[in-house]
MIVEX-952869 format. One record per residue (C-alpha): residue number from 1; residue in three letters; x, y, z. Coordinates in Angstrom, 3 decimals. Example, Ala and Ser with C-alpha at 12.3 -4.5 7.8 and 13.67 -1.06 7.14 Angstrom:
2
  num  residu        px        py        pz
    1     ALA    12.300    -4.500     7.800
    2     SER    13.670    -1.060     7.140
***
This chain:
471
  num  residu        px        py        pz
    1     UNK   -66.317    52.123   -12.270
    2     UNK   -63.743    51.750   -15.099
    3     UNK   -62.405    48.393   -16.687
    4     UNK   -59.354    48.012   -18.158
    5     UNK   -59.338    46.800   -21.552
    6     UNK   -55.309    47.060   -22.504
    7     UNK   -53.266    45.374   -20.917
    8     UNK   -49.859    47.812   -19.253
    9     UNK   -46.686    47.029   -20.472
   10     UNK   -43.539    48.568   -21.332
   11     UNK   -43.316    45.862   -24.104
   12     UNK   -46.079    46.052   -25.856
   13     UNK   -44.816    47.917   -28.671
   14     UNK   -41.509    46.020   -29.143
   15     UNK   -40.884    45.652   -33.130
   16     UNK   -38.539    44.342   -34.954
   17     UNK   -36.871    45.182   -38.260
   18     UNK   -34.265    43.417   -40.262
   19     UNK   -30.611    44.973   -41.015
   20     UNK   -30.256    46.408   -44.214
   21     UNK   -28.123    44.494   -46.856
   22     UNK   -25.088    45.818   -46.075
   23     UNK   -25.192    44.837   -42.628
   24     UNK   -25.786    40.501   -43.207
   25     UNK   -23.069    38.676   -43.722
   26     UNK   -22.816    36.293   -47.636
   27     UNK   -21.677    33.490   -49.617
   28     UNK   -21.884    31.357   -45.571
   29     UNK   -22.814    27.912   -47.036
   30     UNK   -24.645    27.109   -43.682
   31     UNK   -24.408    23.034   -42.207
   32     UNK   -27.242    21.105   -44.148
   33     UNK   -27.172    18.209   -41.401
   34     UNK   -30.337    17.422   -39.754
   35     UNK   -30.420    18.506   -36.088
   36     UNK   -31.993    20.279   -33.972
   37     UNK   -29.962    23.063   -32.768
   38     UNK   -30.248    26.816   -33.372
   39     UNK   -26.444    26.388   -35.736
   40     UNK   -25.577    29.807   -34.854
   41     UNK   -24.274    31.792   -31.248
   42     UNK   -23.167    35.476   -31.069
   43     UNK   -21.264    36.975   -28.723
   44     UNK   -20.319    41.437   -28.646
   45     UNK   -17.096    40.483   -30.326
   46     UNK   -17.523    37.434   -32.834
   47     UNK   -20.276    35.540   -34.816
   48     UNK   -19.887    31.763   -35.165
   49     UNK   -21.867    29.882   -37.321
   50     UNK   -21.672    25.673   -38.404
   51     UNK   -20.820    25.372   -42.330
   52     UNK   -20.398    22.472   -45.000
   53     UNK   -17.037    21.013   -44.656
   54     UNK   -16.063    18.426   -46.480
   55     UNK   -13.878    15.358   -44.565
   56     UNK   -15.619    16.064   -41.673
   57     UNK   -17.112    19.085   -39.167
   58     UNK   -15.915    23.109   -39.233
   59     UNK   -17.628    26.295   -38.313
   60     UNK   -16.524    29.721   -39.315
   61     UNK   -15.775    32.663   -36.763
   62     UNK   -16.535    36.049   -37.739
   63     UNK   -15.874    39.607   -35.928
   64     UNK   -19.236    41.262   -35.661
   65     UNK   -17.800    44.193   -37.993
   66     UNK   -17.039    41.889   -40.286
   67     UNK   -20.003    42.141   -42.628
   68     UNK   -20.525    41.879   -46.574
   69     UNK   -19.268    39.167   -48.625
   70     UNK   -17.433    36.423   -46.761
   71     UNK   -14.510    35.272   -48.755
   72     UNK   -14.973    31.650   -50.184
   73     UNK   -11.459    30.852   -48.941
   74     UNK   -12.279    32.796   -44.785
   75     UNK    -9.912    30.347   -42.770
   76     UNK   -12.496    28.147   -40.803
   77     UNK   -12.229    26.507   -37.755
   78     UNK   -11.770    22.144   -38.507
   79     UNK   -10.591    19.899   -35.915
   80     UNK   -13.253    17.533   -36.294
   81     UNK   -13.976    14.745   -38.230
   82     UNK   -17.459    14.568   -38.307
   83     UNK   -20.456    17.077   -38.282
   84     UNK   -20.522    19.893   -36.088
   85     UNK   -24.036    19.705   -34.021
   86     UNK   -23.707    22.278   -31.549
   87     UNK   -22.069    25.255   -30.524
   88     UNK   -21.538    28.113   -27.621
   89     UNK   -19.200    30.648   -26.789
   90     UNK   -18.308    30.586   -22.981
   91     UNK   -20.093    33.570   -21.243
   92     UNK   -16.927    34.542   -18.969
   93     UNK   -14.578    34.901   -21.894
   94     UNK   -15.466    36.399   -25.431
   95     UNK   -12.705    34.877   -27.381
   96     UNK   -13.590    30.765   -26.191
   97     UNK   -15.741    28.751   -27.446
   98     UNK   -16.903    24.772   -27.526
   99     UNK   -18.253    22.907   -30.217
  100     UNK   -19.786    18.978   -30.123
  101     UNK   -19.885    16.731   -33.008
  102     UNK   -20.945    13.813   -34.244
  103     UNK   -17.759    12.072   -33.734
  104     UNK   -18.237    11.925   -30.097
  105     UNK   -15.743    14.618   -29.110
  106     UNK   -16.390    17.915   -27.933
  107     UNK   -13.238    20.690   -28.209
  108     UNK   -13.009    24.037   -26.672
  109     UNK   -10.862    26.529   -28.831
  110     UNK    -9.516    29.820   -28.378
  111     UNK   -10.113    32.394   -30.463
  112     UNK    -7.827    34.907   -31.617
  113     UNK    -8.512    38.870   -31.731
  114     UNK    -6.514    38.606   -35.350
  115     UNK    -7.987    37.410   -38.508
  116     UNK    -5.668    33.859   -38.490
  117     UNK    -4.182    33.127   -42.086
  118     UNK    -5.031    29.929   -42.212
  119     UNK    -7.480    27.251   -40.472
  120     UNK    -7.717    26.842   -36.797
  121     UNK    -6.904    22.932   -36.627
  122     UNK    -5.507    22.668   -32.428
  123     UNK    -8.015    22.960   -29.829
  124     UNK    -7.028    24.277   -26.970
  125     UNK    -8.282    21.193   -25.452
  126     UNK   -10.628    17.973   -26.353
  127     UNK   -13.129    16.723   -24.349
  128     UNK   -13.916    12.637   -24.754
  129     UNK   -16.424    10.658   -22.625
  130     UNK   -19.165    10.554   -24.939
  131     UNK   -19.923     6.872   -26.683
  132     UNK   -21.894     8.446   -29.566
  133     UNK   -22.481    12.220   -31.235
  134     UNK   -22.735    14.513   -28.867
  135     UNK   -25.343    17.691   -30.190
  136     UNK   -25.597    19.985   -27.100
  137     UNK   -23.277    22.216   -25.059
  138     UNK   -24.158    24.580   -22.364
  139     UNK   -21.386    26.663   -20.272
  140     UNK   -22.327    26.991   -16.566
  141     UNK   -24.200    30.664   -16.255
  142     UNK   -22.038    31.426   -13.295
  143     UNK   -19.091    28.950   -12.558
  144     UNK   -15.352    29.354   -14.362
  145     UNK   -15.090    26.842   -17.426
  146     UNK   -17.739    24.729   -16.398
  147     UNK   -19.477    23.377   -19.127
  148     UNK   -22.176    20.545   -19.885
  149     UNK   -22.383    18.336   -22.547
  150     UNK   -25.077    15.650   -24.080
  151     UNK   -24.365    12.932   -26.179
  152     UNK   -27.274    10.584   -27.928
  153     UNK   -25.393     7.816   -25.513
  154     UNK   -28.039     9.518   -22.999
  155     UNK   -25.570    10.887   -21.075
  156     UNK   -24.868    14.196   -19.088
  157     UNK   -21.411    15.433   -18.818
  158     UNK   -19.979    18.044   -16.831
  159     UNK   -16.789    19.190   -17.058
  160     UNK   -13.960    21.174   -15.757
  161     UNK   -12.659    22.647   -19.064
  162     UNK   -10.022    23.910   -16.786
  163     UNK    -8.354    20.668   -16.253
  164     UNK    -9.627    18.587   -18.699
  165     UNK   -11.602    16.383   -16.049
  166     UNK   -15.075    15.166   -15.721
  167     UNK   -16.769    16.471   -12.484
  168     UNK   -19.834    15.056   -12.723
  169     UNK   -21.643    12.134   -15.069
  170     UNK   -25.255    11.564   -14.831
  171     UNK   -25.877     8.424   -16.970
  172     UNK   -28.963     6.658   -15.173
  173     UNK   -31.138     9.633   -15.654
  174     UNK   -32.497     9.799   -19.305
  175     UNK   -34.550     5.795   -21.090
  176     UNK   -33.814     7.807   -24.151
  177     UNK   -32.519    10.628   -26.429
  178     UNK   -32.162    13.983   -24.664
  179     UNK   -33.656    16.884   -26.794
  180     UNK   -32.972    19.946   -24.743
  181     UNK   -30.862    21.090   -21.415
  182     UNK   -31.249    24.549   -19.647
  183     UNK   -29.514    25.929   -16.434
  184     UNK   -31.337    27.679   -14.498
  185     UNK   -29.815    31.496   -13.235
  186     UNK   -27.368    30.081   -10.418
  187     UNK   -26.748    27.102   -12.132
  188     UNK   -28.093    24.978    -9.427
  189     UNK   -30.943    23.057   -11.181
  190     UNK   -30.747    21.425   -14.666
  191     UNK   -34.098    21.332   -17.100
  192     UNK   -34.118    18.660   -19.192
  193     UNK   -36.561    17.173   -22.318
  194     UNK   -36.344    13.474   -23.521
  195     UNK   -37.966    11.880   -26.287
  196     UNK   -39.989     9.625   -23.577
  197     UNK   -41.845    13.026   -23.687
  198     UNK   -40.781    13.456   -19.747
  199     UNK   -39.682    16.904   -18.345
  200     UNK   -37.114    16.537   -15.698
  201     UNK   -35.614    18.840   -12.957
  202     UNK   -32.410    17.554   -11.917
  203     UNK   -29.649    18.389    -9.015
  204     UNK   -26.598    17.389   -11.279
  205     UNK   -24.315    17.301    -7.758
  206     UNK   -26.881    15.077    -6.160
  207     UNK   -27.297    13.063    -9.669
  208     UNK   -30.986    13.253    -8.772
  209     UNK   -34.590    14.378   -10.589
  210     UNK   -35.948    16.633    -8.168
  211     UNK   -39.246    16.619    -9.715
  212     UNK   -40.549    15.222   -13.300
  213     UNK   -43.697    15.604   -15.436
  214     UNK   -44.884    12.829   -18.329
  215     UNK   -46.356    14.426   -21.170
  216     UNK   -45.888    18.025   -20.628
  217     UNK   -46.681    18.104   -24.496
  218     UNK   -48.513    14.858   -25.935
  219     UNK   -46.710    14.688   -29.144
  220     UNK   -43.813    12.574   -29.687
  221     UNK   -42.082    15.498   -32.111
  222     UNK   -39.023    17.452   -29.792
  223     UNK   -39.775    19.218   -26.514
  224     UNK   -37.704    22.187   -25.382
  225     UNK   -37.335    23.897   -21.884
  226     UNK   -35.624    27.130   -20.526
  227     UNK   -36.278    28.119   -16.912
  228     UNK   -37.469    31.731   -16.105
  229     UNK   -36.828    34.218   -13.695
  230     UNK   -39.392    33.587   -11.872
  231     UNK   -38.285    30.198   -11.385
  232     UNK   -40.947    28.949   -13.651
  233     UNK   -40.228    26.469   -16.644
  234     UNK   -41.162    27.470   -20.164
  235     UNK   -41.602    24.733   -22.742
  236     UNK   -42.789    24.497   -26.763
  237     UNK   -43.960    21.279   -27.884
  238     UNK   -46.649    19.425   -29.766
  239     UNK   -50.197    18.082   -28.947
  240     UNK   -51.397    14.593   -29.976
  241     UNK   -52.402    16.270   -33.440
  242     UNK   -49.158    17.544   -34.156
  243     UNK   -50.039    21.121   -33.389
  244     UNK   -47.264    22.896   -31.817
  245     UNK   -48.204    24.149   -28.138
  246     UNK   -46.272    26.311   -25.683
  247     UNK   -46.590    25.787   -21.920
  248     UNK   -45.350    27.261   -18.708
  249     UNK   -44.953    25.082   -15.294
  250     UNK   -44.057    25.499   -11.938
  251     UNK   -42.019    22.842   -10.351
  252     UNK   -43.780    22.640    -7.014
  253     UNK   -46.813    21.156    -9.007
  254     UNK   -46.117    19.371   -11.822
  255     UNK   -49.684    18.546   -11.910
  256     UNK   -51.301    21.450   -13.819
  257     UNK   -49.601    24.137   -16.072
  258     UNK   -49.438    27.572   -15.076
  259     UNK   -50.241    27.963   -18.893
  260     UNK   -50.752    26.066   -21.743
  261     UNK   -51.735    27.309   -25.058
  262     UNK   -52.138    25.671   -29.156
  263     UNK   -50.192    27.680   -31.925
  264     UNK   -50.297    26.974   -35.196
  265     UNK   -49.681    23.070   -37.209
  266     UNK   -46.289    23.667   -38.834
  267     UNK   -43.906    20.909   -37.989
  268     UNK   -40.626    23.071   -37.347
  269     UNK   -39.085    22.543   -34.171
  270     UNK   -39.981    25.962   -32.006
  271     UNK   -36.843    27.012   -30.336
  272     UNK   -37.351    29.218   -27.528
  273     UNK   -34.275    32.254   -26.899
  274     UNK   -35.385    33.922   -23.104
  275     UNK   -34.636    37.250   -21.603
  276     UNK   -34.341    37.391   -18.125
  277     UNK   -33.799    40.873   -17.915
  278     UNK   -37.284    42.021   -19.642
  279     UNK   -39.131    38.410   -18.817
  280     UNK   -39.602    38.000   -22.877
  281     UNK   -39.484    34.357   -24.697
  282     UNK   -38.891    34.836   -28.631
  283     UNK   -39.828    31.530   -30.420
  284     UNK   -37.992    30.658   -33.410
  285     UNK   -39.446    27.859   -35.312
  286     UNK   -36.685    26.037   -37.858
  287     UNK   -38.219    26.526   -41.482
  288     UNK   -40.348    29.140   -40.023
  289     UNK   -40.311    32.687   -41.291
  290     UNK   -41.518    34.473   -38.538
  291     UNK   -40.168    35.345   -34.965
  292     UNK   -43.006    35.536   -32.317
  293     UNK   -42.579    36.738   -29.484
  294     UNK   -44.757    36.241   -25.535
  295     UNK   -43.960    38.518   -22.378
  296     UNK   -44.807    36.116   -18.833
  297     UNK   -45.901    37.828   -16.282
  298     UNK   -47.487    36.814   -12.606
  299     UNK   -50.996    37.784   -14.119
  300     UNK   -53.292    35.379   -15.750
  301     UNK   -52.942    34.065   -18.485
  302     UNK   -49.350    34.611   -17.541
  303     UNK   -47.851    34.357   -20.868
  304     UNK   -49.049    37.082   -22.846
  305     UNK   -48.724    37.370   -26.990
  306     UNK   -46.830    40.312   -28.067
  307     UNK   -46.254    40.486   -31.590
  308     UNK   -44.826    38.369   -34.628
  309     UNK   -42.276    39.327   -37.199
  310     UNK   -42.425    38.063   -40.441
  311     UNK   -40.290    38.081   -43.044
  312     UNK   -40.146    36.345   -46.683
  313     UNK   -37.479    33.429   -46.051
  314     UNK   -37.600    31.001   -44.042
  315     UNK   -34.924    30.579   -41.078
  316     UNK   -31.995    27.669   -40.785
  317     UNK   -31.441    28.862   -37.559
  318     UNK   -30.451    31.503   -35.517
  319     UNK   -28.062    33.273   -32.641
  320     UNK   -28.813    35.348   -29.780
  321     UNK   -26.811    38.262   -28.701
  322     UNK   -26.571    38.642   -25.166
  323     UNK   -27.492    42.149   -23.643
  324     UNK   -24.686    43.238   -22.851
  325     UNK   -24.067    43.058   -27.271
  326     UNK   -27.032    45.584   -27.587
  327     UNK   -26.726    48.794   -28.535
  328     UNK   -28.675    51.022   -25.800
  329     UNK   -28.771    53.939   -26.823
  330     UNK   -31.275    52.804   -29.735
  331     UNK   -33.458    51.290   -27.349
  332     UNK   -32.560    47.865   -28.382
  333     UNK   -33.857    45.395   -26.221
  334     UNK   -32.478    42.401   -28.075
  335     UNK   -31.057    41.219   -31.560
  336     UNK   -30.792    38.291   -33.471
  337     UNK   -28.424    36.745   -36.420
  338     UNK   -31.167    34.686   -38.824
  339     UNK   -29.618    32.110   -41.341
  340     UNK   -30.248    31.719   -44.408
  341     UNK   -29.365    29.281   -47.163
  342     UNK   -26.160    31.207   -47.691
  343     UNK   -26.434    34.325   -45.520
  344     UNK   -26.753    35.511   -42.165
  345     UNK   -29.144    38.334   -41.532
  346     UNK   -29.030    40.767   -38.069
  347     UNK   -32.869    40.922   -37.276
  348     UNK   -33.379    43.774   -34.334
  349     UNK   -35.831    44.648   -31.802
  350     UNK   -36.332    48.036   -30.341
  351     UNK   -38.996    49.516   -27.997
  352     UNK   -40.283    53.005   -29.624
  353     UNK   -38.962    55.894   -27.091
  354     UNK   -38.719    59.703   -27.998
  355     UNK   -36.015    60.067   -25.489
  356     UNK   -32.303    59.265   -26.234
  357     UNK   -31.121    58.910   -22.413
  358     UNK   -30.689    55.772   -20.912
  359     UNK   -33.762    53.744   -20.151
  360     UNK   -33.356    52.550   -17.233
  361     UNK   -36.500    50.554   -16.917
  362     UNK   -35.429    48.697   -20.330
  363     UNK   -31.954    47.842   -19.339
  364     UNK   -31.724    46.655   -15.433
  365     UNK   -27.847    45.498   -14.293
  366     UNK   -27.603    42.252   -16.387
  367     UNK   -24.866    39.519   -16.189
  368     UNK   -21.302    40.199   -17.238
  369     UNK   -18.516    38.215   -18.232
  370     UNK   -16.825    37.854   -14.651
  371     UNK   -18.009    34.650   -12.825
  372     UNK   -19.113    34.173    -9.180
  373     UNK   -17.650    30.972    -8.451
  374     UNK   -14.572    28.763    -9.245
  375     UNK   -15.389    25.098   -10.924
  376     UNK   -14.493    23.374    -7.282
  377     UNK   -16.408    25.993    -5.358
  378     UNK   -19.313    24.947    -7.515
  379     UNK   -18.506    21.255    -7.119
  380     UNK   -18.741    21.768    -3.298
  381     UNK   -21.909    22.579    -3.057
  382     UNK   -21.919    26.967    -3.468
  383     UNK   -24.122    28.380    -5.349
  384     UNK   -24.063    32.168    -6.531
  385     UNK   -26.021    34.188    -8.574
  386     UNK   -24.261    35.992   -11.948
  387     UNK   -22.324    39.051   -11.067
  388     UNK   -24.440    41.995   -12.706
  389     UNK   -23.240    44.862   -14.632
  390     UNK   -24.939    48.088   -15.513
  391     UNK   -25.369    49.049   -19.498
  392     UNK   -25.270    53.141   -18.613
  393     UNK   -22.121    53.537   -20.498
  394     UNK   -22.915    50.694   -22.771
  395     UNK   -20.484    47.641   -22.754
  396     UNK   -17.121    47.698   -24.238
  397     UNK   -15.477    44.193   -25.066
  398     UNK   -11.569    43.731   -23.825
  399     UNK    -9.599    43.224   -26.314
  400     UNK    -7.287    40.424   -24.786
  401     UNK    -9.078    38.833   -21.628
  402     UNK    -6.865    37.033   -19.274
  403     UNK    -8.982    34.482   -16.579
  404     UNK    -8.528    34.971   -13.037
  405     UNK    -7.650    31.606   -11.712
  406     UNK    -6.262    29.898    -8.273
  407     UNK    -4.428    27.241   -10.295
  408     UNK    -2.482    26.515   -13.260
  409     UNK    -5.743    26.801   -15.805
  410     UNK    -5.428    25.955   -20.073
  411     UNK    -7.652    28.661   -20.946
  412     UNK    -5.647    31.153   -18.905
  413     UNK    -3.712    32.198   -21.979
  414     UNK    -3.825    35.614   -24.187
  415     UNK    -5.009    34.857   -27.897
  416     UNK    -1.574    34.655   -29.510
  417     UNK     0.371    37.698   -31.236
  418     UNK     0.198    35.461   -34.706
  419     UNK    -0.190    32.755   -36.608
  420     UNK     0.932    29.369   -34.194
  421     UNK     0.162    25.963   -32.580
  422     UNK    -2.447    26.417   -30.259
  423     UNK    -1.271    25.580   -26.647
  424     UNK    -2.097    22.460   -25.378
  425     UNK    -3.312    20.805   -21.813
  426     UNK     0.430    19.443   -21.797
  427     UNK     2.328    22.673   -21.788
  428     UNK     2.891    22.674   -18.070
  429     UNK     5.479    24.225   -16.252
  430     UNK     8.819    21.371   -15.957
  431     UNK     9.791    20.958   -12.167
  432     UNK    13.539    20.728   -12.268
  433     UNK    13.774    16.858   -11.186
  434     UNK    11.719    16.068   -14.676
  435     UNK    13.889    18.706   -16.785
  436     UNK    17.155    16.631   -15.426
  437     UNK    15.953    13.091   -15.885
  438     UNK    14.466    14.297   -19.244
  439     UNK    18.164    15.460   -20.094
  440     UNK    19.513    12.404   -18.941
  441     UNK    17.707    10.410   -20.955
  442     UNK    18.536    12.367   -24.142
  443     UNK    22.328    12.106   -23.311
  444     UNK    21.998     8.485   -23.408
  445     UNK    19.562     8.377   -26.661
  446     UNK    22.103     9.923   -28.590
  447     UNK    25.036     7.605   -27.286
  448     UNK    22.591     4.831   -28.445
  449     UNK    22.677     6.254   -31.817
  450     UNK    26.242     6.817   -32.153
  451     UNK    26.738     3.415   -31.387
  452     UNK    24.521     2.264   -34.085
  453     UNK    26.006     4.329   -36.541
  454     UNK    29.761     2.937   -35.962
  455     UNK    27.685    -0.582   -36.398
  456     UNK    25.916     0.589   -39.444
  457     UNK    29.196     1.868   -40.962
  458     UNK    31.213    -1.120   -39.701
  459     UNK    28.703    -3.687   -41.445
  460     UNK    28.684    -1.515   -44.937
  461     UNK    32.385    -1.793   -44.889
  462     UNK    32.140    -5.746   -44.319
  463     UNK    29.329    -5.713   -47.412
  464     UNK    31.865    -3.673   -49.496
  465     UNK    34.964    -6.457   -48.682
  466     UNK    32.271    -9.470   -50.049
  467     UNK    30.960    -7.483   -53.093
  468     UNK    34.730    -6.955   -53.931
  469     UNK    35.763   -10.320   -53.141
  470     UNK    33.091   -11.675   -55.380
  471     UNK    33.922    -9.854   -58.249
***
């Protein structure tokens, strides 16, 4: 009877490789703010990085093809009055990005396909509802224009960006600072970690904690949590002795972990990036110079170590490309954008294959840019899985993507054809009655101005007569 010694997995030989020097983005002043976010987000069109900026917060948006040295006067996105803490691309529109700041606001921006001439300073909409810094952003995976923000006021707000309205406010579920928030695959549940060391599963529409686990990791340092494809929760944290630790939990039975592994004694927070198509989780520690990756399966020990990509330089942050932005012809299963002190370096993860044909087993259908629900449908209680697309022929980002909406939506605009002021939420069509009222008011104001001018002229004449008389 033969015993299988080596675990069978098509991802056992995944290896990482840094891009060549001419494929990096040089001379970028990466933000030095002390905040445990990734500082970098990427989609099939653009790369966005939080940067140093005087007199407020800013981030830079570069087309993916614009590699090499970035001009020091390259236009930034500058609307916040304090440092930007988190940014996130809309999964349903590659030209829309949200930013959260220390100035307590969330701003949503439309990025044009052309390179702007000057800084972008006018957001599509500013969302104001938090009383302290906003450090976490996350778009809903399936519902159009639904954005989650979490702040230092321990409040989670879910917005309808299309109208600027607050859909839901979860303000008494967390007694302390929120460290991370993650949606599940259809956006019906949230997994949150908090400074009180509790891992919570929340139904946002009911405003209830469905399940919770105190001290999933016993250390005081920040925890992170993400949903897996199987519905489990993958967490990273610290032991009581400050060793880094990873865990896998079943929300239906939080008493015992499915898996719990100690890693090392470094003090950088581990940022987990989970790929549901391959069920691989990549762990990037801030200040580390390596990326560890693990495969999550249904077989013990459930979390299987695959390999480590190591380099010489420590990482300040990390961006993770969605699956539709990868090159399937090169068997690329993940691509990271590693932030150094003054540059951004792509790192490609590939599975070696001899054939040049499309690899069905590596690329199952993956979530595309089309939303499955409208915001109102999701709020009313509907759930839907992401709309999937095939990568067999590769994915080509649309040049201009119009949003399909059931009512007037402020995001339903094409990127402007030239540098101009962004459209604001107040640019709505005027009714005939409103127009007539405005014209009457303008006419009355004009008459009032003319009367005042006549009065001023008369007073000036009187003043001249008085002066002449005294002479």
